[in-house]
C-alpha positions as CSV (number, residue, x, y, z in Angstrom):
1,M,0.0,0.0,0.0
2,N,2.8,2.3,1.0
3,K,4.7,1.5,-2.3
4,N,1.6,2.5,-4.5
5,I,1.4,5.9,-2.7
6,I,5.0,6.5,-3.1
7,I,4.9,5.6,-6.9
8,T,1.9,7.7,-7.5
9,A,3.5,10.7,-5.8
10,I,6.7,10.3,-7.9
11,A,4.6,10.0,-11.1
12,T,2.7,13.2,-10.3
13,L,5.8,15.2,-9.4
14,T,7.4,14.0,-12.7
15,I,4.3,15.0,-14.8
16,G,4.2,18.5,-12.9
17,V,8.0,19.2,-13.6
18,T,7.6,18.1,-17.3
19,A,4.6,20.4,-17.8
20,G,6.3,23.3,-16.2
21,Y,9.2,23.1,-18.6
22,L,7.0,22.7,-21.6
23,L,4.7,25.7,-20.6
24,A,7.2,28.1,-19.4
25,P,8.8,29.0,-22.8
26,A,5.4,29.4,-24.4
27,E,4.2,31.7,-21.6
28,K,7.5,33.7,-21.9
29,S,7.2,33.9,-25.6
30,G,3.6,35.0,-25.2
31,S,4.6,37.8,-22.8
32,K,7.3,38.9,-25.3
33,T,4.9,39.0,-28.0
34,I,2.4,40.9,-26.1
35,A,5.2,43.4,-25.0
36,S,6.4,43.7,-28.4
37,K,3.0,44.5,-29.8
38,S,2.4,47.1,-27.2
39,A,5.8,48.8,-27.9
40,S,5.1,48.7,-31.5
41,E,1.7,50.4,-31.1
42,E,3.3,53.1,-28.7
43,H,5.9,53.9,-31.4
44,K,3.6,54.1,-34.4
45,P,4.3,57.1,-36.6
46,L,1.5,59.5,-36.8
47,F,2.4,60.4,-40.3
48,Y,5.3,60.9,-42.6
49,R,6.8,64.2,-43.5
50,N,8.5,65.4,-46.7
51,P,12.2,66.0,-45.8
52,M,12.3,69.2,-47.9
53,N,9.0,70.6,-47.2
54,P,7.4,70.0,-43.8
55,A,4.0,71.1,-45.1
56,I,3.7,68.0,-47.4
57,T,2.9,64.8,-45.4
58,S,1.7,61.3,-46.1
59,P,-0.2,58.8,-43.8
60,V,2.1,56.0,-45.3
61,P,5.9,55.6,-46.0
62,A,6.6,57.4,-49.3
63,K,9.4,59.0,-51.1
64,D,9.5,62.4,-52.8
65,E,10.4,63.3,-56.4
66,M,14.2,63.2,-55.6
67,G,13.8,59.7,-54.0
68,M,14.4,60.7,-50.5
69,K,12.2,58.8,-47.9
70,Y,9.6,60.6,-45.9
71,I,10.6,61.2,-42.2
72,P,8.3,59.4,-39.7
73,V,6.8,61.7,-37.0
74,Y,5.8,60.2,-33.7
75,A,3.4,61.4,-31.1
76,D,6.1,61.8,-28.4
77,D,8.5,63.7,-30.8
78,E,6.8,66.9,-30.3
79,N,6.0,69.0,-27.1
80,A,7.6,66.2,-25.0
81,Q,8.1,66.9,-21.4
82,G,6.4,70.2,-21.7
83,M,9.0,71.6,-24.1
84,A,8.2,74.6,-26.3
85,A,7.3,74.4,-29.9
86,G,10.6,74.1,-32.0
87,T,12.6,72.5,-29.2
88,V,15.2,70.4,-30.7
89,S,16.7,67.1,-29.3
90,I,20.2,66.1,-30.3
91,D,22.1,63.0,-29.1
92,P,25.5,63.6,-27.4
93,V,27.6,62.2,-30.3
94,T,25.9,64.6,-32.7
95,T,26.3,67.5,-30.3
96,Q,30.0,66.9,-30.1
97,N,30.3,66.4,-33.8
98,I,28.7,69.7,-34.8
99,G,30.6,71.7,-32.0
100,V,27.8,72.8,-29.9
101,R,29.1,75.1,-27.1
102,T,27.3,76.8,-24.2
103,A,27.6,79.7,-21.8
104,I,25.8,80.8,-18.7
105,A,23.8,84.0,-18.7
106,K,25.3,86.1,-15.9
107,R,25.0,89.6,-14.3
108,S,27.9,92.0,-15.2
109,T,28.7,95.5,-15.4
110,L,29.2,96.7,-19.0
111,S,31.6,99.6,-19.9
112,R,32.8,100.6,-23.3
113,E,35.4,102.8,-24.9
114,V,34.1,104.6,-27.8
115,R,36.7,105.5,-30.4
116,S,36.2,108.1,-33.1
117,V,37.8,111.1,-34.8
118,G,37.6,114.7,-33.8
119,R,38.5,118.2,-35.1
120,V,40.1,120.9,-33.0
121,T,38.5,124.3,-33.3
122,F,38.1,127.6,-31.4
123,D,36.2,127.9,-28.2
124,E,33.4,130.1,-29.5
125,Q,33.0,131.9,-26.1
126,R,36.6,132.9,-26.2
127,V,36.7,134.6,-29.7
128,A,36.4,138.4,-30.0
129,R,35.7,140.2,-33.2
130,F,36.4,144.0,-33.1
131,H,34.3,146.6,-35.1
132,S,34.5,150.4,-34.8
133,K,31.3,152.1,-33.7
134,I,32.1,155.2,-35.6
135,D,33.3,156.1,-39.1
136,G,36.9,157.1,-39.3
137,W,40.5,156.4,-40.4
138,I,43.1,154.2,-39.0
139,E,45.9,156.4,-37.5
140,Q,48.1,153.8,-36.1
141,L,48.3,149.9,-35.7
142,F,50.2,148.9,-32.5
143,I,49.5,145.1,-33.3
144,E,50.0,144.6,-36.9
145,K,51.0,140.9,-37.3
146,T,48.7,137.9,-37.4
147,G,49.5,135.4,-34.7
148,D,50.9,137.9,-32.1
149,R,49.9,137.1,-28.6
150,V,48.2,140.0,-26.6
151,K,47.4,140.6,-23.1
152,K,44.2,142.0,-21.6
153,D,43.9,145.9,-22.3
154,T,46.7,145.8,-24.7
155,M,46.4,148.7,-27.1
156,L,45.5,147.4,-30.7
157,L,45.1,150.6,-32.7
158,S,44.1,154.3,-32.7
159,I,41.4,155.7,-35.0
160,Y,40.3,159.3,-35.9
161,S,36.7,160.3,-36.3
162,P,35.0,163.6,-36.7
163,Q,32.1,162.2,-34.7
164,L,34.5,161.3,-31.9
165,V,36.0,164.9,-31.9
166,A,32.6,166.5,-31.8
167,S,31.5,164.4,-28.9
168,E,34.7,165.2,-26.9
169,E,34.1,168.9,-27.5
170,E,30.6,168.6,-26.1
171,Y,32.0,166.9,-23.0
172,I,34.5,169.7,-22.4
173,L,32.0,172.4,-22.7
174,A,29.8,170.5,-20.2
175,L,32.6,170.3,-17.8
176,T,33.4,174.0,-18.2
177,N,29.8,174.9,-17.7
178,A,29.5,172.7,-14.5
179,D,32.5,174.3,-13.0
180,T,30.9,177.9,-13.7
181,L,27.6,177.0,-12.2
182,K,28.5,174.9,-9.3
183,K,28.3,178.1,-7.0
184,S,25.0,179.1,-8.4
185,P,22.3,179.8,-5.7
186,F,19.8,178.1,-7.9
187,E,19.6,174.3,-7.4
188,D,17.9,173.6,-10.6
189,I,20.7,175.1,-12.6
190,R,23.3,173.3,-10.7
191,N,21.6,170.0,-11.3
192,S,21.1,170.7,-15.0
193,A,24.9,171.4,-15.4
194,E,25.7,168.1,-13.6
195,S,23.1,166.2,-15.8
196,L,24.8,167.6,-19.0
197,V,28.1,166.3,-17.9
198,R,26.8,163.0,-17.1
199,S,25.0,162.6,-20.5
200,S,28.2,163.8,-22.5
201,R,30.4,161.3,-20.6
202,E,28.0,158.3,-21.2
203,R,27.9,159.3,-25.0
204,L,31.7,158.8,-25.1
205,E,31.7,155.6,-23.1
206,L,29.2,154.2,-25.6
207,L,31.5,155.1,-28.4
208,D,34.1,152.7,-26.5
209,V,36.4,155.7,-25.4
210,P,38.7,154.0,-22.8
211,A,38.7,155.3,-19.2
212,H,42.2,156.6,-19.3
213,Q,41.3,158.8,-22.2
214,L,38.2,160.1,-20.5
215,R,40.5,160.9,-17.5
216,D,43.0,162.7,-19.8
217,I,40.2,164.8,-21.3
218,E,38.9,165.8,-17.7
219,R,42.2,166.7,-16.6
220,T,43.5,168.6,-19.6
221,R,40.2,169.9,-21.1
222,K,41.5,169.2,-24.5
223,V,40.2,167.2,-27.4
224,I,42.2,163.8,-28.0
225,K,42.3,163.1,-31.7
226,R,42.8,159.5,-31.5
227,L,40.6,156.8,-30.1
228,H,42.3,153.9,-28.7
229,I,41.0,150.3,-29.0
230,H,42.2,147.7,-26.3
231,S,42.1,143.9,-26.2
232,P,39.3,142.4,-23.8
233,F,41.4,139.4,-22.8
234,D,44.5,137.4,-23.2
235,G,44.6,135.8,-26.8
236,T,46.1,135.3,-30.0
237,V,45.5,137.6,-33.1
238,M,43.9,135.4,-35.7
239,K,43.0,138.1,-38.2
240,I,43.7,141.8,-39.0
241,G,41.0,143.5,-41.1
242,A,42.5,147.0,-41.7
243,R,45.8,148.8,-42.2
244,E,47.1,152.3,-41.4
245,G,45.3,155.0,-43.2
246,Q,42.4,152.9,-44.3
247,R,39.0,154.3,-43.8
248,V,36.7,152.1,-41.7
249,T,33.0,151.9,-41.0
250,P,31.1,149.9,-38.3
251,E,30.9,147.0,-40.9
252,T,34.6,146.7,-41.1
253,E,36.2,143.9,-38.9
254,L,39.4,145.3,-37.4
255,Y,40.6,142.4,-35.4
256,M,39.8,138.8,-34.6
257,I,41.4,137.6,-31.4
258,A,40.9,134.1,-29.9
259,D,41.9,132.8,-26.5
260,L,43.7,129.4,-27.3
261,S,44.3,128.3,-23.8
262,R,41.1,126.3,-24.0
263,L,39.8,124.7,-27.2
264,W,36.9,122.6,-28.4
265,V,37.2,119.3,-30.2
266,I,34.1,118.3,-32.2
267,V,33.6,114.6,-32.4
268,D,31.4,112.6,-34.6
269,L,29.6,109.6,-33.1
270,Y,27.4,107.0,-34.9
271,E,24.1,106.1,-33.7
272,D,25.2,102.8,-32.1
273,D,27.6,104.8,-29.8
274,M,25.0,107.4,-28.7
275,P,23.7,105.2,-25.8
276,W,27.2,105.0,-24.2
277,V,28.1,108.6,-24.2
278,K,26.7,111.2,-21.8
279,Q,27.6,114.8,-20.7
280,G,30.5,114.8,-18.1
281,D,32.3,111.7,-19.5
282,M,36.0,112.1,-19.9
283,A,38.0,111.7,-23.0
284,E,41.6,111.0,-24.2
285,M,42.9,112.3,-27.5
286,R,46.0,112.0,-29.5
287,V,47.1,114.0,-32.6
288,S,49.7,112.9,-35.2
289,G,51.4,116.2,-35.0
290,I,52.4,115.7,-31.4
291,P,53.3,112.0,-31.2
292,G,53.6,110.3,-27.9
293,E,51.5,112.8,-25.9
294,T,47.9,112.3,-24.7
295,F,45.5,115.3,-24.1
296,K,42.5,115.0,-21.7
297,G,39.1,116.7,-22.1
298,K,35.5,116.3,-21.0
299,V,32.3,116.0,-22.8
300,A,30.7,119.4,-22.5
301,Y,27.6,119.1,-24.9
302,I,25.9,116.6,-27.2
303,Y,24.3,118.2,-30.1
304,P,20.4,117.6,-30.3
305,Y,20.5,116.5,-34.0
306,L,22.1,114.3,-36.5
307,E,24.1,115.2,-39.7
308,A,21.9,114.1,-42.5
309,K,25.0,113.2,-44.9
310,T,27.0,111.3,-42.3
311,R,24.4,110.0,-40.1
312,T,26.3,111.0,-37.0
313,V,25.8,113.2,-33.9
314,K,28.3,115.8,-33.0
315,V,29.8,115.8,-29.3
316,R,31.7,118.8,-28.0
317,L,34.7,118.2,-25.8
318,E,36.5,120.9,-23.8
319,V,40.3,120.5,-23.7
320,D,42.8,122.6,-21.7
321,N,45.6,124.0,-24.1
322,S,47.5,126.2,-21.7
323,D,50.9,125.2,-23.3
324,L,49.3,126.1,-26.7
325,K,50.4,122.7,-28.3
326,L,47.1,122.1,-29.9
327,K,46.3,124.1,-33.0
328,P,42.7,124.9,-34.5
329,E,41.8,122.6,-37.4
330,M,44.0,119.6,-36.2
331,F,42.4,116.3,-36.4
332,A,42.7,114.0,-33.4
333,N,42.0,110.3,-32.6
334,V,39.4,110.4,-29.6
335,T,38.7,107.7,-27.0
336,L,35.6,108.5,-25.0
337,M,35.8,106.8,-21.5
338,S,32.1,105.8,-20.8
339,N,31.2,105.6,-17.1
340,R,28.0,103.8,-17.8
341,Q,27.5,101.0,-15.3
342,L,24.9,98.4,-16.0
343,N,24.0,95.6,-13.5
344,A,22.5,93.6,-16.4
345,I,22.0,90.2,-17.5
346,T,24.5,89.5,-20.3
347,V,25.3,86.7,-22.8
348,P,28.1,86.3,-25.3
349,S,27.2,88.3,-28.5
350,E,27.7,85.5,-30.7
351,A,24.8,83.6,-29.1
352,I,22.2,85.9,-30.6
353,I,20.6,85.1,-33.9
354,R,19.7,88.4,-35.6
355,T,17.1,87.9,-38.3
356,G,16.4,91.5,-38.8
357,A,12.9,91.3,-37.6
358,R,13.7,89.9,-34.1
359,E,16.6,88.5,-32.1
360,Q,16.5,85.0,-30.6
361,L,18.9,82.5,-28.9
362,F,18.8,78.9,-27.9
363,I,18.5,77.7,-24.3
364,E,19.7,74.3,-23.1
365,R,16.8,73.0,-21.2
366,A,18.2,69.6,-20.5
367,P,21.3,67.7,-21.9
368,G,20.6,67.5,-25.7
369,K,17.4,69.5,-25.6
370,F,17.6,73.1,-27.0
371,E,14.6,75.5,-26.9
372,P,14.4,78.6,-29.1
373,R,13.7,81.8,-27.2
374,E,12.9,85.3,-28.6
375,V,14.8,88.0,-26.5
376,K,15.0,91.9,-26.3
377,V,18.6,93.0,-26.5
378,G,20.2,96.2,-25.2
379,V,23.7,97.6,-25.5
380,S,26.8,95.5,-26.4
381,A,30.3,96.0,-25.3
382,N,33.6,93.8,-25.2
383,G,31.9,90.7,-26.8
384,E,28.9,90.8,-24.4
385,T,25.3,91.8,-25.1
386,Q,22.7,92.9,-22.6
387,I,19.4,90.9,-22.5
388,L,16.6,93.1,-21.4
389,E,13.8,90.4,-21.7
390,G,13.5,86.8,-22.5
391,I,16.1,85.1,-20.3
392,R,16.9,84.6,-16.5
393,E,20.4,84.6,-14.8
394,G,22.0,81.3,-14.8
395,E,20.3,79.8,-18.0
396,K,22.7,78.1,-20.4
397,V,22.7,79.6,-24.0
398,V,24.2,78.1,-27.2
399,T,27.2,80.0,-28.6
400,S,28.1,78.0,-31.6
401,S,26.4,75.9,-34.1
402,Q,23.2,77.6,-33.3
403,F,22.3,78.1,-37.0
404,L,22.3,74.4,-37.5
405,I,20.0,74.0,-34.5
406,D,17.9,76.8,-35.8
407,S,17.3,75.1,-39.2
408,E,16.1,71.9,-37.3
409,S,14.0,74.1,-34.9
410,K,12.1,75.6,-37.8
411,L,11.1,72.1,-39.0
412,K,10.1,71.0,-35.6
413,E,8.0,74.1,-35.1
414,A,6.2,73.6,-38.3
415,T,5.5,70.0,-37.5
416,S,4.3,70.9,-33.9
417,K,1.8,73.3,-35.5
418,M,0.8,70.5,-37.8
419,L,0.2,68.2,-35.0
420,E,-2.0,70.7,-33.1
421,T,-4.2,70.8,-36.2
422,L,-4.4,67.0,-36.5
423,Q,-4.8,66.3,-32.8
424,P,-8.7,66.3,-33.0
425,E,-8.6,63.6,-35.6
426,V,-6.3,61.4,-33.7
427,D,-8.6,61.5,-30.7
428,T,-11.9,60.7,-32.5
429,K,-10.6,58.0,-34.8
430,P,-10.6,55.2,-32.1
431,S,-14.0,56.0,-30.8
432,Q,-15.3,55.8,-34.3
433,M,-13.6,52.4,-34.9
434,K,-15.1,51.0,-31.7
435,H,-18.5,52.1,-32.8
436,D,-18.4,51.0,-36.4
437,G,-16.2,48.0,-36.2
438,M,-17.2,46.4,-33.1
439,G,-20.9,47.0,-33.2
440,H,-21.7,43.3,-33.7
441,E,-20.3,40.8,-31.1
442,G,-17.6,38.5,-32.4
443,M,-17.0,40.6,-35.4
444,K,-13.3,41.7,-35.8
445,M,-12.3,44.3,-38.5
446,D,-8.6,44.2,-39.7
447,H,-7.6,47.1,-42.2
448,G,-4.3,45.4,-42.6
449,D,-2.8,43.1,-45.2
450,H,-4.6,39.8,-44.5
451,S,-1.7,37.9,-46.3
452,T,0.9,39.1,-43.8
453,G,-1.0,40.0,-40.8
454,E,0.7,43.3,-40.5
455,P,-1.4,46.5,-39.8
456,N,-1.8,49.0,-42.6
457,R,-0.3,52.5,-42.0
458,M,-3.7,53.9,-43.4
459,G,-5.6,52.5,-40.5
460,A,-7.7,54.5,-38.1
461,D,-4.7,54.7,-35.8
462,H,-2.9,56.9,-38.3
463,P,-4.5,60.0,-39.3
464,K,-4.2,61.3,-42.8
465,G,-2.2,64.7,-42.8
466,K,-3.5,68.0,-44.1
467,G,-0.7,68.3,-46.7
468,Q,-0.4,66.8,-50.3
469,D,-0.8,63.1,-50.4
470,A,2.4,61.2,-51.1
471,P,3.2,59.8,-54.6
472,N,2.1,56.3,-55.3
473,H,-0.5,56.6,-52.4
474,M,-3.7,54.4,-53.3
475,P,-6.9,55.1,-51.4
476,M,-8.4,51.9,-50.1
477,D,-12.0,50.9,-50.0
478,H,-12.9,50.5,-46.4
479,G,-16.3,48.8,-47.2
480,S,-14.7,46.1,-49.2
481,M,-12.1,45.6,-46.3
482,S,-15.0,45.1,-43.9
483,H,-16.7,42.5,-45.9
484,E,-13.5,40.7,-46.5
485,G,-12.8,40.7,-42.8
486,M,-16.4,39.4,-42.1
487,N,-15.8,36.5,-44.5
488,H,-12.8,35.5,-42.6
């Protein structure tokens, strides 16, 4: 009895082990098949895109007129992980091969040296042009050479004028009359005499008779034939407009005297340099006529208009020239030392793609993923550009090969927009299939090739693109397919 039980147990164990070995591969193979099918379904292309024109699509594999295969587009290719439209994914090997480099957007202080050319000229506030206020004749020139240096109150010339002589005689008569009537018992008479003296003296002062000649007239009570003209400040004679014996009128320019101890330098700036220069900035200048020496100046004024022909704005510098080394009409190489300090977010200038209508750059959102970003740029200096809007401090920007990435980004963006248009069709097709194909219990519809068992790319799971149909694409009769499936 015990032997029978033992034999039965051994036989049962042997059968169980044998069945386990036989069934295990089948189950494993079945699970592999199911996993393979689910993976295949998850990675089905939504449609195929023309490699040369993303607007042309096909629901089935196809080739264009040049024989190039259409590119499959998958559902997880676009807008993956919340990425913006146009985001490009590149594997590390390709990233290295095309030479993609990045830099970090950081805060920095921008400063810039603006270089330009200037012209030395007179300080307009230190130029005097002498004209006589009376008609007359030049009696004597005391300063008769252009270029002579004069001091303040230096006598320049003497002039004879009948009008001046008559005014002097009136003044002498008024003085004599005042002396005679100063003891008069009548106050009105004394006041009238003094008033006449004051008016006669003022007339001579208005004719620019110097004070020392007025004192001589009061002291000697004699007419002075020659009127002296003096220099109002220290300067250099730049022009002499009359010679001895020449008749002059108020229109005649007798002298032009300029104080050259301070000069102006007029600098031309282009529009791109205007944001960097402001009043009060310091400047350095060098002239070829004085090699090895640097002159310093200061921005005194920025003119409020542009020159139409040169498209430049003029900036006026004030330069000390006490040693008179600088000469008017010299040309100088000017460097403006901008004091503009900007605590701004900056990126390398080569990172910016300028299209004319906008500026953009690429941000590395993750390793191998690059997002296009439109930005608003500010000033540029020393290879760095200020970003006013569109980027945050610490983000990585692409500084090389961004034009290759930009080309791919444009295709990605076009495809993304196409997917947005096709998304409603993708969502509604499965429900229609369930309603139409599975309405009768036990009835299975297969739009695939019945000879191979492979699913057709034109099934309900693959929406037809909005673009042009691919060549050699043959529309299929879904009604006839349904009848054949039912026969099977």
